[in-house]
N, C-alpha and C positions, 0 to 999 in steps of 0.2 A: 506840393512838395511831400505827399505822402511818402514817396520812395525815401526820402531821408530818414525816415522811421522805422525803415525796412533794411535789415543787412542780410543779404544771402549767406548761408553757412557752405564751408569747404570751397568747391571749385565752381558754385553757380554763378550764374551771371544774369543780373536783372535788365531787361531790356523792354524798348518801348518801340513797336513798329511804326514806321514812317506810313503817312498817310497815303491811300491809292491815289493814283490820278484819277480825274473826274473829267477830263476833256482832253483829248489828242493834241498833238502839236497842230494839226490842220483844223482845230475848232470843234470836232465833232463831241458831243457828250456821249460818255461811255454808261450804260446801265451797270448796277452792281454785280450782276451775275457774270458779267464778261470783264470784270475788272481783274480777277485773280488775286492770288495772295500776294501781299508785297512782302518780298524776302530780304529788305533792308531795313536796320533797325538801328537806334542809339543806346549806346550801354548807360545805364542809369545809376547801377550799383554793381559792385564785385565782393565776392567774398574772399577771405583771406589765402585761400589757396588749397590742395589736398597735400596729405601726409603720404611719403613713400613708405616701404617696408622698412628702410632705415631709420623712420621717424624724422627725416628732413622734410621742411615744407617745400613744396613746388608752387611757386606763385602762378597767379592767374595770367594768362597771356595778354589780355583786354585791360584798357584803362576807362574810367569813367568818362563819357563825352565821345568816345570815339564811335565811328559809324563802321556796323558789320553786316555780313552777308549770312542769313541763315539759311537751314535746311527747309524745305517746302513743309514737312511734317514733324511733330516733335516740339518739346517744350510744354510748359505748365502753365495754364493761363492763372494770373493772379489779378485780382481787383482791388485796388487801394483808393479810397476817397472817390469812387465813381471813374476812374482812370483804368484802362487794361493795359496791364504790363505781360511779360512772360519770363518764365524762368528756364534758362538753359544751362548744361553742363559746360564748361570751359572748352571742352575737346569736341563737342557738337557743332561750334561754332566754324562755319567753314572758310571765313577769312575776314580781314579787315580793309577798308579803305583808307588808302594814303592820299593826302592832298599833297 
């Protein structure tokens, strides 16, 4: 629960990437090199939002617990209590999954 002690600033979003698939649907084990990057993540914490030119607060478009789609590159790696998280700007997140 280290992320509960960490609050992103401005329009930053703290996410935890989902684990890569180790086995295909057919049961074939995948080596680490062929797995590729996981572009799905769960939002763990969000900042309050950014301020526009008029001084109004623009809220972040995602909420804690939502599943989001990340760009292939980017983000800042953050390690909190031996767990790996990533910080992205709200505008860098490509979309969110709706149940």
